[in-house]
C-alpha positions as CSV (number, residue, x, y, z in Angstrom):
1,M,34.3,-26.7,16.3
2,K,34.7,-26.5,12.5
3,K,36.8,-23.4,12.8
4,D,39.1,-25.0,15.5
5,L,39.9,-27.8,13.1
6,L,40.6,-25.4,10.2
7,S,42.9,-23.1,12.1
8,F,46.1,-25.0,11.0
9,L,45.4,-25.0,7.3
10,C,47.6,-23.1,4.9
11,L,47.2,-21.6,1.4
12,I,49.0,-22.7,-1.8
13,F,49.1,-20.6,-4.9
14,L,47.6,-21.9,-8.2
15,S,46.1,-20.0,-11.1
16,N,43.4,-21.2,-13.4
17,L,42.2,-20.3,-16.9
18,L,38.4,-20.7,-17.1
19,V,35.6,-20.0,-19.5
20,A,33.5,-17.0,-18.5
21,Q,29.8,-17.2,-17.7
22,P,27.7,-14.0,-18.0
23,F,27.6,-12.9,-14.4
24,S,27.7,-9.3,-13.2
25,S,30.4,-7.8,-11.2
26,V,30.2,-8.1,-7.4
27,Q,27.2,-6.3,-5.8
28,N,27.9,-5.6,-2.2
29,I,25.2,-6.0,0.4
30,D,26.9,-5.6,3.8
31,P,30.4,-4.1,3.9
32,N,30.9,-4.9,7.6
33,T,29.3,-8.1,8.9
34,G,31.4,-8.4,12.0
35,E,34.5,-10.6,12.2
36,E,34.6,-13.8,10.1
37,P,31.2,-14.4,8.5
38,Y,30.9,-18.1,8.2
39,E,27.4,-19.4,7.8
40,F,24.9,-18.3,5.2
41,A,21.4,-19.2,3.9
42,S,18.6,-17.8,1.7
43,G,14.8,-18.0,1.8
44,D,11.7,-15.9,2.0
45,L,12.3,-14.8,5.5
46,D,9.5,-12.2,5.7
47,G,6.8,-14.0,3.6
48,D,6.6,-11.4,0.9
49,G,7.6,-13.7,-2.0
50,D,11.1,-12.5,-2.4
51,I,14.4,-14.4,-1.5
52,D,16.1,-12.8,1.5
53,L,19.5,-13.7,3.0
54,V,20.8,-14.5,6.5
55,M,24.3,-14.6,7.8
56,A,26.1,-15.7,10.9
57,T,29.7,-15.1,12.1
58,Y,32.2,-17.5,13.7
59,F,34.9,-15.3,15.3
60,Y,37.3,-17.8,16.6
61,N,39.5,-15.2,18.3
62,D,42.3,-17.6,19.2
63,G,39.8,-19.8,21.1
64,T,38.4,-17.0,23.2
65,P,34.7,-16.5,22.6
66,A,33.9,-12.9,21.4
67,T,31.0,-11.1,19.8
68,D,29.3,-13.0,17.0
69,Y,26.3,-11.9,15.0
70,I,23.2,-13.2,13.2
71,K,22.1,-10.7,10.6
72,W,19.5,-10.7,7.7
73,Y,19.1,-8.8,4.6
74,K,15.6,-8.0,3.1
75,N,15.2,-8.2,-0.7
76,D,12.9,-5.8,-2.5
77,G,12.3,-8.4,-5.3
78,S,14.8,-6.9,-7.7
79,G,17.9,-7.9,-5.9
80,N,18.2,-4.7,-3.8
81,F,19.0,-5.8,-0.3
82,S,18.6,-3.7,2.9
83,I,20.5,-4.4,6.1
84,E,17.9,-5.2,8.7
85,P,18.2,-4.9,12.5
86,T,20.6,-7.5,13.9
87,I,18.8,-10.7,15.0
88,S,21.4,-11.6,17.6
89,S,24.7,-10.4,19.0
90,S,24.8,-12.7,22.0
91,V,25.5,-16.0,20.2
92,Q,29.0,-17.4,20.1
93,W,30.7,-19.5,17.4
94,V,27.7,-20.2,15.1
95,D,28.6,-23.4,13.3
96,G,25.3,-24.3,11.7
97,L,22.5,-22.3,10.1
98,T,19.5,-23.1,8.0
99,V,16.0,-21.7,7.3
100,A,12.7,-23.5,7.4
101,N,9.1,-22.6,8.2
102,I,8.8,-24.1,11.6
103,D,5.3,-22.8,12.7
104,G,3.6,-22.3,9.3
105,Q,3.3,-18.5,9.8
106,Y,4.7,-15.4,8.2
107,G,8.1,-16.3,6.6
108,M,11.0,-18.7,6.9
109,D,12.4,-19.1,10.4
110,I,16.1,-19.2,11.3
111,I,17.7,-22.3,12.9
112,V,21.2,-22.1,14.3
113,T,23.7,-24.0,16.4
114,S,26.2,-22.1,18.6
115,S,28.6,-22.9,21.4
116,N,26.6,-21.0,24.0
117,E,23.0,-21.6,22.9
118,G,23.3,-25.2,21.5
119,L,20.4,-25.7,19.0
120,S,18.0,-22.8,18.8
121,Y,15.7,-21.0,16.5
122,Y,14.3,-17.5,15.7
123,L,10.7,-17.3,14.5
124,S,9.8,-14.8,11.8
125,N,7.1,-12.6,13.1
126,A,4.2,-10.5,11.9
127,A,6.2,-7.3,12.2
128,G,8.6,-8.3,9.5
129,G,11.4,-9.2,11.9
130,F,12.3,-12.1,14.2
131,D,11.5,-13.1,17.8
132,S,14.2,-13.8,20.4
133,A,15.9,-17.2,20.4
134,V,14.1,-20.3,21.5
135,T,16.3,-23.2,22.7
136,V,15.6,-26.6,21.3
137,D,18.6,-28.3,23.0
138,G,21.0,-26.4,25.1
139,T,23.0,-29.5,26.2
140,L,24.7,-30.3,22.9
141,I,28.5,-30.3,23.1
142,G,30.2,-29.1,19.9
143,P,27.0,-28.6,17.8
144,G,27.7,-28.1,14.1
145,Q,25.9,-28.4,10.8
146,V,22.1,-28.2,11.0
147,V,19.5,-29.2,8.5
148,A,15.7,-29.4,8.4
149,G,13.1,-31.6,6.8
150,D,10.0,-33.7,7.5
151,I,11.7,-36.8,8.8
152,N,8.6,-38.6,10.3
153,L,6.3,-37.5,7.4
154,D,3.7,-35.9,9.7
155,G,3.6,-32.6,7.7
156,H,5.7,-30.7,10.2
157,M,9.3,-29.6,9.9
158,D,11.9,-31.5,12.0
159,I,15.5,-30.7,12.7
160,A,18.7,-32.8,12.5
161,T,22.2,-31.7,13.7
162,I,25.5,-33.1,14.8
163,A,27.3,-32.9,18.1
164,F,31.1,-33.3,17.4
165,N,32.2,-33.8,20.9
166,E,29.5,-36.3,21.6
167,N,30.1,-38.3,18.4
168,K,26.4,-38.2,17.4
169,T,23.8,-37.0,15.0
170,A,20.6,-36.0,16.7
171,W,17.2,-35.2,15.4
172,Y,14.1,-33.5,16.9
173,A,10.5,-33.9,15.9
174,G,8.5,-30.7,15.4
175,D,4.8,-30.4,16.0
176,G,4.2,-27.4,13.6
177,T,3.8,-24.8,16.4
178,G,7.5,-24.4,17.4
179,N,7.8,-27.3,19.9
180,F,10.5,-29.9,19.3
181,T,11.0,-33.3,21.0
182,A,14.3,-35.1,21.0
183,Q,14.2,-38.5,19.3
184,P,16.5,-41.5,19.3
185,D,19.7,-40.4,17.6
186,I,20.4,-41.1,13.9
187,E,23.8,-42.4,15.0
188,N,26.0,-42.2,18.1
189,G,28.9,-43.7,20.0
190,T,31.2,-44.2,17.1
191,G,34.0,-42.1,18.7
192,N,34.9,-40.7,15.3
193,G,33.9,-37.1,15.8
194,T,30.7,-36.5,13.7
195,L,31.3,-33.6,11.3
196,Y,28.5,-33.0,8.8
197,V,25.0,-34.2,8.0
198,D,22.5,-33.9,5.2
199,L,19.0,-35.2,4.6
200,G,17.5,-36.6,1.4
201,D,15.5,-39.5,0.1
202,F,18.5,-41.6,-1.1
203,D,16.7,-44.9,-1.4
204,G,13.6,-43.5,-3.1
205,D,11.0,-44.7,-0.6
206,T,9.8,-41.1,0.1
207,D,11.2,-40.7,3.7
208,L,14.4,-38.8,4.4
209,D,17.6,-40.6,4.9
210,A,20.9,-39.1,6.3
211,V,24.4,-38.9,5.1
212,V,27.0,-38.3,7.8
213,T,30.8,-37.6,7.8
214,Y,33.4,-38.3,10.5
215,F,36.6,-36.5,11.5
216,N,38.7,-39.3,12.8
217,T,38.2,-41.7,10.0
218,Q,37.4,-39.1,7.4
219,S,34.6,-41.4,6.2
220,I,31.2,-40.9,4.7
221,E,28.2,-43.1,5.8
222,I,24.6,-43.4,4.9
223,Y,21.8,-44.1,7.5
224,Y,18.4,-45.2,6.1
225,N,15.2,-43.9,7.7
226,Q,13.0,-47.0,8.4
227,Y,9.7,-45.0,8.7
228,I,8.3,-46.6,5.5
229,E,9.9,-50.0,6.1
230,S,8.6,-50.3,9.6
231,G,5.0,-50.2,8.5
232,S,4.2,-48.6,11.9
233,T,5.0,-44.9,11.2
234,A,8.0,-45.2,13.5
235,V,11.4,-43.6,12.6
236,S,14.5,-45.7,13.2
237,W,17.8,-45.8,11.4
238,I,19.9,-48.5,9.8
239,K,23.4,-47.9,8.5
240,D,24.3,-48.9,5.0
241,I,26.6,-51.9,5.2
242,V,29.0,-50.4,2.7
243,T,30.8,-47.2,3.5
244,V,30.5,-44.5,0.8
245,D,34.2,-43.5,1.2
246,S,36.9,-43.2,3.8
247,G,40.5,-42.1,4.3
248,N,40.0,-38.6,3.1
249,S,42.2,-35.7,4.2
250,Y,39.7,-33.2,5.6
251,L,36.1,-33.6,4.6
252,F,34.5,-30.1,4.6
253,D,31.2,-30.6,2.9
254,V,28.8,-33.5,2.0
255,E,25.3,-33.6,0.6
256,F,22.7,-35.7,-1.3
257,A,22.1,-34.5,-4.9
258,D,21.4,-35.9,-8.3
259,V,24.8,-35.0,-9.7
260,N,24.7,-37.0,-13.0
261,N,21.1,-36.1,-13.8
262,D,19.8,-39.7,-14.0
263,G,16.9,-39.2,-11.6
264,V,18.7,-41.1,-8.8
265,M,20.2,-39.5,-5.7
266,D,24.0,-39.4,-5.4
267,V,26.4,-38.2,-2.7
268,I,28.9,-35.3,-3.3
269,S,31.8,-34.4,-1.0
270,V,34.5,-31.7,-0.7
271,D,38.0,-32.4,0.7
272,N,39.4,-29.0,1.8
273,V,43.0,-30.4,2.2
274,S,43.5,-32.7,-0.8
275,G,41.5,-30.4,-3.0
276,T,39.3,-33.3,-4.3
277,V,35.6,-32.8,-5.0
278,E,33.9,-36.1,-5.8
279,W,30.5,-37.5,-6.4
280,Y,29.6,-41.1,-5.6
281,S,27.3,-43.4,-7.5
282,K,26.2,-45.6,-4.5
283,I,24.1,-48.8,-4.5
284,K,22.1,-49.3,-1.4
285,N,24.1,-51.8,0.7
286,G,26.3,-52.2,-2.3
287,A,29.2,-50.7,-4.2
288,S,30.2,-47.0,-4.0
289,T,32.0,-45.6,-7.1
290,A,33.9,-42.3,-6.7
291,N,34.0,-39.9,-9.6
292,T,36.2,-36.8,-9.5
293,I,34.7,-33.5,-10.4
294,S,37.6,-31.2,-9.3
295,D,41.1,-31.5,-7.9
296,D,43.8,-29.3,-6.5
297,T,44.9,-28.2,-10.0
298,I,41.6,-26.4,-10.3
299,I,41.0,-25.2,-6.8
300,D,43.6,-26.1,-4.2
301,R,41.4,-25.4,-1.1
302,P,37.8,-26.0,-2.1
303,A,35.1,-25.1,0.4
304,V,31.5,-26.1,-0.4
305,T,29.3,-27.1,-3.3
306,V,25.7,-26.4,-4.3
307,V,24.1,-28.7,-6.9
308,A,21.6,-26.6,-9.0
309,D,20.8,-25.7,-12.6
310,I,22.8,-22.4,-12.9
311,N,22.8,-22.2,-16.7
312,N,19.1,-23.0,-17.2
313,D,19.6,-26.0,-19.5
314,G,17.5,-28.3,-17.4
315,F,20.4,-30.2,-15.9
316,N,21.9,-29.9,-12.5
317,D,25.4,-28.3,-12.4
318,V,28.0,-28.3,-9.6
319,I,28.9,-24.9,-8.2
320,L,32.0,-24.7,-6.1
321,T,33.7,-22.0,-4.0
322,D,37.3,-21.5,-3.0
323,G,38.1,-21.8,0.7
324,G,41.5,-20.2,0.1
325,A,42.5,-16.7,-1.0
326,I,44.3,-17.2,-4.3
327,D,42.5,-19.6,-6.7
328,D,39.4,-18.7,-8.7
329,A,36.7,-18.1,-6.2
330,I,33.4,-19.4,-7.7
331,I,33.2,-21.8,-10.6
332,F,30.7,-24.4,-11.9
333,F,30.9,-27.6,-13.8
334,A,28.1,-27.9,-16.3
335,G,25.8,-30.9,-15.8
336,N,25.1,-33.6,-18.4
337,N,22.2,-35.9,-19.1
338,N,22.8,-39.2,-17.3
339,A,26.6,-38.6,-17.2
340,S,29.2,-36.9,-15.0
341,P,29.5,-33.1,-15.1
342,S,31.9,-31.4,-17.5
343,T,35.5,-31.6,-16.6
344,T,36.0,-28.0,-17.7
345,P,35.0,-25.4,-15.1
346,T,33.2,-22.2,-16.0
347,L,34.2,-19.0,-14.1
348,I,31.5,-17.1,-12.1
349,A,33.7,-14.8,-10.1
350,D,37.3,-14.4,-9.0
351,N,38.1,-12.8,-5.7
352,N,40.1,-13.6,-2.5
353,F,37.2,-13.4,-0.1
354,Q,37.5,-17.0,1.1
355,M,33.9,-18.2,0.9
356,Y,33.0,-20.9,3.4
357,D,29.3,-20.8,2.5
358,F,27.1,-19.6,-0.3
359,T,23.6,-19.9,-1.7
360,V,22.2,-20.2,-5.2
361,D,18.7,-18.6,-5.8
362,D,16.8,-16.2,-8.0
363,Y,17.3,-12.9,-6.1
364,D,16.2,-10.6,-8.8
365,G,13.1,-12.5,-10.0
366,D,14.3,-12.8,-13.6
367,G,14.0,-16.6,-14.0
368,D,17.7,-17.6,-13.6
369,K,19.7,-18.5,-10.5
370,D,22.1,-16.0,-9.0
371,V,24.9,-16.6,-6.5
372,A,25.3,-14.9,-3.0
373,S,28.0,-15.5,-0.5
374,V,29.9,-14.3,2.5
375,G,33.6,-13.3,2.5
376,Y,35.4,-14.7,5.5
377,F,38.5,-12.6,4.7
378,S,36.6,-9.5,3.7
379,D,33.8,-9.5,6.4
380,T,31.2,-8.9,3.7
381,V,28.0,-10.2,2.2
382,F,27.6,-9.8,-1.6
383,W,25.9,-11.4,-4.7
384,Y,26.5,-11.9,-8.4
385,E,23.7,-11.5,-10.8
386,N,23.3,-14.3,-13.4
387,E,22.8,-12.4,-16.7
388,L,21.7,-15.4,-18.6
389,V,18.1,-14.1,-18.4
390,T,17.5,-10.4,-18.4
391,L,14.2,-8.8,-17.6
392,G,13.3,-6.1,-20.1
393,I,11.1,-5.0,-23.0
394,S,10.9,-7.0,-26.2
395,E,7.6,-7.3,-28.1
396,F,5.6,-5.4,-25.5
397,D,6.2,-3.6,-22.2
398,S,6.3,-6.2,-19.4
399,E,4.2,-3.8,-17.2
400,S,1.4,-4.2,-19.7
401,L,0.8,-7.8,-18.4
402,I,-0.9,-8.3,-15.1
403,I,-1.3,-11.7,-13.4
404,H,-3.7,-12.1,-10.5
405,P,-4.4,-13.2,-7.9
406,N,-0.8,-13.4,-6.6
407,P,-0.3,-15.5,-4.5
408,A,-2.6,-17.9,-6.3
409,T,-4.1,-21.2,-5.3
410,N,-6.0,-22.6,-8.3
411,Q,-6.2,-20.1,-11.2
412,L,-4.0,-17.3,-12.5
413,T,-5.8,-14.7,-14.6
414,F,-4.0,-12.7,-17.4
415,S,-5.1,-9.2,-17.9
416,G,-3.6,-5.8,-18.9
417,D,-2.9,-3.7,-22.0
418,F,-1.9,-6.4,-24.6
419,N,-3.6,-8.0,-27.6
420,E,-1.3,-10.8,-28.7
421,T,-1.5,-14.5,-27.7
422,L,1.4,-15.4,-25.5
423,E,3.3,-18.7,-25.6
424,I,4.3,-19.1,-22.0
425,S,6.3,-21.4,-19.8
426,V,6.1,-21.8,-16.1
427,L,9.5,-22.5,-14.4
428,N,9.9,-23.7,-10.8
429,A,12.7,-22.7,-8.4
430,L,15.1,-25.0,-10.0
431,G,14.6,-23.4,-13.4
432,Q,12.7,-26.4,-14.7
433,T,9.7,-26.0,-16.9
434,V,6.6,-27.4,-15.2
435,L,3.9,-25.9,-17.5
436,N,3.5,-24.7,-21.1
437,D,0.5,-23.0,-22.5
438,K,-0.9,-20.2,-24.8
439,V,-2.8,-17.4,-23.1
440,S,-4.6,-14.3,-24.3
441,R,-5.9,-11.3,-22.3
442,G,-8.6,-12.5,-19.9
443,D,-7.5,-16.2,-20.0
444,Q,-6.9,-18.2,-16.9
445,L,-4.1,-20.7,-16.2
446,D,-4.8,-23.7,-14.0
447,V,-2.0,-23.9,-11.4
448,S,-3.8,-26.1,-8.9
449,S,-1.4,-29.1,-9.7
450,L,1.7,-27.1,-8.8
451,S,3.4,-27.5,-5.4
452,D,3.5,-24.5,-3.1
453,G,6.4,-22.2,-3.9
454,I,7.7,-19.4,-6.1
455,Y,7.4,-19.7,-9.9
456,I,8.4,-17.7,-13.0
457,I,6.1,-17.2,-16.0
458,K,8.2,-16.6,-19.1
459,D,6.9,-15.5,-22.5
460,N,8.8,-17.7,-25.0
461,N,8.9,-15.1,-27.7
462,S,10.3,-12.2,-25.6
463,D,12.4,-11.5,-22.6
464,M,9.2,-10.8,-20.4
465,T,9.1,-12.7,-17.1
466,K,6.6,-12.5,-14.2
467,K,6.9,-14.0,-10.8
468,F,4.0,-15.5,-8.8
469,I,3.6,-17.5,-5.6
470,K,1.5,-20.7,-5.5
471,Q,0.1,-21.4,-2.1
C-alpha cells in the first residue's frame, strides 16, 4: 500500500553543508537483500544479549506481486553481523515490521504485515532461528505499519496495525503464549485511508494511547486508551477533540516522543512531499502547536525519524533519513533541555541509498548509539559506527575486569586482575546514567532496582566499558 502511493514521487536536487559527527564509514552487512528492502528493525532476536537486525523487502514490480524476503542478521556483540538463513521468501509486499517478545522465550519475535499473509509473526526458537509464520489476522485488506506494546496492561505483548483499505486501526490482545484475540478497533469508518500508527503513553496515565495518520485528509489524530479511566480494566478508545494537524502533503512517518526533553510526550511527523519535519506540543483535548525541525532546504524528500540520544549528552536528538537519492542521507538535530532541537543539522552519513527505514541502537556494545539502515536503491543492509565512545585500553586492560553473573538479577560482582578503585556509571539503552558508584575488586553492585534490559558499565576515568544484561 505505502509503495503504491509513493510510486509517483520525484526527486529534486539540493545540497547541504553540515557539521560532521564522528561516525565511521559505511560497514556493509548484506550486499544483496533482494529487490527494494523497505522495512527494518533491531533487537536481541536470538536472546544472547546482542542487538541483531531484521529486514523485509517490498518489491512493487509495477503492481505485480513478486518474490519478497524477510532476512535477519546475527550480531557477535562487536558489530560483526552474519547473514542468517532467510526467514521467509513467500511473503509479498511487506509493509510493516517490528520485533517484540511475544511468548517470553528465547529472543525477540518478528511481527510483519504483508499483502498475502495479513498480520503474522515468526517466533524465535531454541535453535537460534525462527519458526514458520503464524497468522494473527489474514483478512486485513491493505495492512501496513505494525507496532507492539502492552495495551491492556496484563503483562503480555499486544499488537496494533492499520488496514488502509478498511479505514481502520486494529489491535489484538496477546496472552503471552502466542495467541492473539481481535479487540474492538482503535478507530474505523472514517473513510480517510488510515496510514500510520504509533503507541505511547501520551496523557501520562500509564496506559498506551495511539497516534494515527490518514491519507485523504493528511491529518494526525490521537486516540486515548480508557483502560485506566474506565476503572474496570477494560480498553476502549476516545478521540482527542482537537486534531494534531491536517492538510499536509504526504505524511510518511509519525510517532510519539519527548522531542523537547521536558518529560512530556510530543508527536513528531515527516511529510515526504513538502519536506517538512515537525514536532507538536499538544495539550490533551486542547491546542496543538507545530514546531518545524527540518524543511525542504535541508532534505527535500525526508523519509523517517528516530528520536534518541545519539550524542550521549542526556537529551533526545532527532535523527532523520533521506527518502530521495541526492540530499544528505542521515542527519541529526541535537536535542536541548526543555526546548526545541537545534536548527543546525549534524551529518552522520551521505549516500544515495534512499533509506525508507533505519534503527538506532548500540550494535558494538561500546555505550553509544550507532545507526543501521536499508538501502532501497542499493538493495543493501549496512551500519555506521558512532565513534563518540571507543572501547579500548586506558588505565588498565579492559579484559582484566570481570563482571558476573551475566545476566544478573540482583547483584553484579567485580573481579579480575586489577587493584584500583573504579568510579563507574551504569548506562541504560538510551545512554542515560541510571547508577553511579565506586567499586573495588570483590565488590558487589546492587542492580535489583533496574528494569530488565541491556546496560553498559563505564569506568569514568578510562575508556573501559562492559555490557551486562539485567533480567
